[in-house]
Every structure is written in structure tokens, then in C-alpha cells.
C-alpha positions in Angstrom: 45.1 -55.0 -42.3 46.1 -56.3 -38.9 43.3 -57.1 -36.5 44.6 -54.5 -34.0 44.4 -51.7 -36.5 40.9 -52.8 -37.5 39.8 -52.7 -33.9 41.2 -49.3 -33.4 39.4 -48.0 -36.6 36.1 -49.5 -35.4 36.6 -48.0 -31.9 37.4 -44.6 -33.5 34.3 -44.9 -35.7 32.1 -45.6 -32.7 33.6 -42.6 -30.9 32.9 -40.3 -33.9 29.3 -41.6 -34.1 28.8 -40.9 -30.4 30.2 -37.4 -30.9 27.8 -36.8 -33.8 24.9 -38.0 -31.6 25.9 -35.7 -28.8 26.1 -32.8 -31.3 22.7 -33.6 -32.6 21.3 -33.8 -29.1 22.9 -30.4 -28.2 21.4 -28.9 -31.4 17.9 -30.2 -30.5 18.2 -28.9 -27.0 19.1 -25.4 -28.3 16.2 -25.5 -30.8 13.7 -26.6 -28.1 15.0 -24.0 -25.6 14.8 -21.2 -28.2 11.4 -22.3 -29.3 9.9 -22.0 -25.8 11.8 -18.7 -25.4 10.3 -17.2 -28.5 6.8 -18.6 -27.9 6.9 -17.1 -24.4 8.0 -13.7 -25.5 6.4 -13.3 -28.9 3.3 -15.5 -28.8 2.2 -18.3 -31.1 1.3 -16.2 -34.1 4.5 -14.2 -34.0 6.8 -17.2 -33.5 8.7 -18.0 -36.7 11.4 -20.5 -37.7 13.7 -17.5 -38.6 13.3 -16.1 -35.1 13.8 -19.5 -33.4 17.0 -20.1 -35.5 18.4 -16.7 -34.6 17.8 -17.2 -30.8 19.2 -20.8 -31.0 22.3 -19.4 -32.9 21.7 -21.7 -35.8 21.2 -21.4 -39.5 17.7 -22.0 -40.8 19.2 -24.9 -42.8 20.4 -26.6 -39.6 16.9 -26.4 -38.2 15.2 -27.8 -41.2 17.6 -30.7 -41.0 15.8 -31.7 -37.8 12.3 -30.3 -38.4 10.3 -29.9 -41.6 7.9 -27.3 -40.3 7.1 -24.8 -37.6 4.5 -27.1 -36.2 7.0 -29.9 -35.9 9.4 -27.7 -34.0 6.6 -26.4 -31.7 5.2 -29.8 -31.0 8.6 -31.2 -30.1 9.6 -28.2 -27.9 6.3 -28.3 -26.0 6.5 -32.0 -25.6 10.0 -31.7 -24.2 8.9 -28.9 -21.8 6.0 -30.9 -20.5 8.1 -34.1 -20.2 10.6 -32.1 -18.1 7.9 -30.9 -15.9 6.6 -34.4 -15.6 9.9 -35.7 -14.4 9.9 -33.1 -11.6 6.2 -34.0 -10.8 7.0 -37.7 -10.5 10.1 -37.0 -8.3 8.0 -34.7 -6.1 5.3 -37.3 -5.8 7.7 -40.1 -4.9 9.5 -37.9 -2.3 6.2 -36.7 -0.8 4.9 -40.3 -0.6 8.0 -41.3 1.4 8.4 -38.4 3.8 4.9 -37.1 3.9 4.0 -33.4 4.2 1.1 -31.0 4.4 -1.4 -30.2 1.7 -0.1 -26.6 1.9 3.1 -27.8 0.4 1.4 -29.4 -2.5 -0.7 -26.3 -3.2 2.5 -24.2 -3.0 4.3 -26.6 -5.4 1.4 -26.3 -7.9 1.5 -22.6 -7.7 5.3 -22.5 -8.1 5.5 -24.7 -11.3 2.4 -23.3 -12.9 3.4 -19.6 -12.3 6.7 -20.2 -14.1 6.6 -20.1 -18.0 4.5 -23.3 -18.2 1.1 -21.7 -17.9 1.9 -18.7 -20.1 3.4 -20.9 -22.8 0.3 -23.1 -22.6 -1.9 -20.0 -23.1 -0.1 -19.3 -26.4 -0.4 -22.7 -28.0 -3.7 -23.9 -26.6 -6.0 -21.7 -28.8 -4.2 -23.1 -31.9 -5.4 -26.6 -30.9 -9.0 -25.5 -31.3 -8.5 -24.9 -35.0 -5.7 -27.2 -35.9 -6.7 -30.9 -35.6 -3.3 -32.2 -36.5 -1.5 -30.0 -34.0 -4.1 -31.1 -31.4 -3.6 -34.8 -32.1 0.2 -34.4 -31.6 -0.2 -32.7 -28.3 -2.9 -34.9 -26.7 -0.5 -37.8 -25.8 1.9 -35.3 -24.3 -0.7 -33.6 -22.2 -2.0 -37.1 -21.0 1.5 -37.8 -19.8 1.5 -34.5 -17.9 -1.8 -35.3 -16.3 -0.4 -38.8 -15.3 2.3 -36.9 -13.4 -0.3 -34.9 -11.5 -2.3 -38.1 -10.7 0.9 -39.5 -9.2 1.0 -36.6 -6.8 -2.7 -37.0 -6.0 -2.2 -40.7 -5.4 0.7 -40.1 -3.0 -1.4 -37.6 -1.1 -4.4 -40.0 -0.9 -2.2 -42.8 0.5 -0.6 -40.4 3.0 -3.9 -39.0 4.2 -5.9 -42.3 4.0 -8.5 -40.7 1.7 -10.2 -42.2 -1.4 -8.2 -41.4 -4.6 -11.3 -40.2 -6.5 -11.9 -37.6 -3.8 -8.3 -36.6 -3.8 -8.1 -36.2 -7.5 -11.3 -34.1 -7.5 -10.0 -31.7 -4.8 -6.5 -31.4 -6.3 -7.7 -31.1 -10.0 -10.0 -28.3 -8.7 -6.9 -26.8 -7.1 -5.2 -26.8 -10.5 -8.1 -25.0 -12.1 -8.2 -22.4 -9.3 -4.4 -21.8 -9.7 -4.8 -21.5 -13.5 -7.5 -18.9 -13.1 -5.4 -16.9 -10.6 -2.4 -16.9 -12.8 -4.4 -15.9 -15.9 -5.4 -12.8 -14.0 -1.8 -11.8 -13.3 -1.5 -10.8 -17.0 -3.6 -7.7 -16.3 -3.5 -7.4 -12.5 -0.2 -7.2 -10.7 -1.4 -7.4 -7.1 0.6 -9.7 -4.8 -1.6 -9.3 -1.8 -4.7 -10.1 -3.8 -3.3 -13.5 -5.0 -1.7 -14.3 -1.6 -5.1 -13.9 0.2 -6.9 -16.1 -2.3 -4.1 -18.7 -2.1 -4.3 -18.7 1.7 -8.0 -19.1 1.5 -7.8 -22.1 -0.9 -5.1 -23.7 1.3 -7.5 -23.5 4.3 -10.2 -25.2 2.2 -7.9 -28.0 1.1 -6.7 -28.5 4.7 -10.3 -28.8 5.8 -10.9 -31.5 3.1 -7.8 -33.4 4.1 -7.4 -33.0 7.9 -4.2 -34.3 9.4 -4.6 -37.2 11.9 -2.5 -35.2 14.3 -4.5 -32.0 14.0 -7.2 -31.4 16.7 -10.7 -30.7 15.4 -11.3 -27.1 14.5 -7.6 -26.4 14.0 -5.6 -26.1 10.7 -2.2 -27.3 9.7 0.5 -24.7 9.8 1.6 -23.3 6.4 5.4 -24.0 6.4 6.0 -23.1 2.7 4.2 -19.9 1.7 4.1 -19.2 -2.0 3.9 -15.4 -1.7 6.2 -13.5 -4.0 6.0 -16.0 -7.0 5.5 -13.1 -9.4 8.0 -10.6 -7.8 
């Protein structure tokens, strides 16, 4: 066989291999998206591989080609979701570190990304980790990466405000806990004004703990990015 033909066959083979990889990546993306969708709508105990396959538009056999069990699918989908959030967190931290901004903006950002599906999905799989050691062991590294993304934001804030990082992490991790508690209440209490008032109060507390160098004593920063309406 001439060298030219061999080169063409090799090139064609590489192109086919890339196409297969792309198809595999597309299938995985569909499975992950469908898994989070079902987990969000049905809850952990009602999530099944049959339901995930139906939402993904795949046969159950196509799914088992990639994942051996429901736990494998859930772990991969949750990891993918948190990694995606992490990418956004790191990007926000880098941007905030360069341009600066108010603590209100950070609180609003936390409220925004936590009040999306992230928190509700977390509430579905978290109880399972209490009773399933293997599932917990798989998710711990993923959650650590997520917390590293948060720490990047806190570090950017500390540098911008000239405050100790330990102090900054304490205040902002407390903010995370406050936001989680508020969002948990939304399941049974749909009251926009109630949450808006608490969020405004907590922003004022955070501003007090991180006063701007340009803010006169006794005055607060202006909230330029209100988070009211996140659940509308």
C-alpha cells in the first residue's frame, strides 16, 4: 500500500476516534444533566436508572455501558455539577480580585448560586452520605474542591479589604450557613419580603465587619446588586 494511502487511512482512523470520543462525551453530558434533573424533581429515593435513561433519551443499556450502578451515576453527576459551580466560583473570585467590589455583591452572588438547584439537590443526596460510607467517600473530594472555590473568593475579598484571611473565612463561611438556612425555609415558606429583609440585615452586618476604606465611620456601602426576587 502506498505511503499516501496509509497516511489517509491513519488520518481517517484518528478522525473516527475523535468522533467516538465526542459522542461518548455527549452521552455522558446527557446522563449527568438528566440525573440532576431527576434528583431535583423526584428526590434521592425516587431516582432510578430507568427514569434517568428516559429523561436522557437513552436506552438503559447505553447507560450501563458508562456506569455500573445508580451510585456511580449519581456520584459522577454530582461531581460534574459541583465542578461546574467551582469553575464559576474561581472565575468570580479572579474577577473580583482584579476589579474589586462590595461585600454586598459577594453575598448576592452566594444567594444567587445557592438558591438555584445546587442547594436543593444537595439536600437530596446529603442524608444518604450519613448512612452510606462508600457514597460519602466518593463525594468528600468533590466537596473539598467546592470549598476550595469558596476559599478563593474569601481570599480575594481579604486581599481587597486588607483583612486577615482567617477572619474573612469565618465571616463568609457563616454567610454560607445563613444563606443555607434561609433557602431551606423556602421549601415551606414562600415569602419574598421575609427573606429580603433578612438578607438586607445580614449584608449590613457583613459591611460592618468589612468597612470600605472610602466609607466614612457610621455609614454603610450602597447595595448595588440586590438579590430580591431570586425565588420568583
